[in-house]
C-alpha positions in Angstrom: 83.4 90.2 97.4 86.4 87.8 97.6 87.3 88.4 93.9 87.1 92.1 94.3 89.4 91.9 97.3 91.9 89.7 95.5 92.1 92.2 92.6 92.5 95.1 95.1 95.4 93.5 96.8 97.0 92.6 93.4 96.7 96.2 92.2 98.2 97.3 95.5 101.3 95.1 95.0 101.6 96.0 91.3 101.6 99.7 92.2 104.3 99.1 94.9 106.7 96.8 93.1 110.1 96.2 94.8 108.9 98.0 97.9 108.4 96.3 101.2 104.9 96.7 102.5 104.0 96.0 106.1 101.6 93.3 107.0 99.6 95.9 109.0 99.2 98.0 105.8 97.9 95.0 103.9 95.5 94.2 106.7 94.1 97.7 106.4 93.2 97.0 102.8 91.4 93.8 103.8 89.7 95.4 106.8 88.5 98.4 104.7 86.9 96.0 102.3 84.8 94.4 105.1 86.9 91.3 105.4 87.9 90.2 108.9 91.5 91.2 108.2 93.5 88.6 110.1 97.1 87.5 109.4 95.7 84.1 108.4 93.4 85.5 105.7 96.3 87.7 104.5 98.5 84.6 104.0 95.7 82.9 102.0 95.3 86.0 99.8 99.1 86.1 99.2 99.2 82.4 98.3 96.3 82.9 95.9 98.2 85.8 94.2 101.3 83.6 93.9 99.3 80.9 92.2 98.2 83.6 89.7 101.8 84.4 88.9 102.8 87.3 91.1 106.3 86.9 92.6 105.6 88.0 96.1 108.2 87.3 98.8 107.9 87.4 102.5 110.4 89.6 104.2 110.5 88.0 107.6 109.5 90.4 110.4 108.8 93.3 108.0 106.1 92.4 105.4 105.9 91.4 101.8 107.5 92.6 98.5 106.3 92.0 94.9 109.2 91.6 92.5 109.0 93.2 89.1 106.5 91.4 86.8 
């Protein structure tokens, strides 16, 4: 399940490049895929995607944005 969730979040970011996505919207994705959906797990998923090469930035107070790949 964790690999599937990582791919789902990566696809979400790639479809929404250069758009700010709220943390709550990202939590919905993790919650819908039977993860606990906490902000802590979201940060772990984001850091894993950064290690894979996605340029994801935290927009403080708003959410996250994936720069063009």
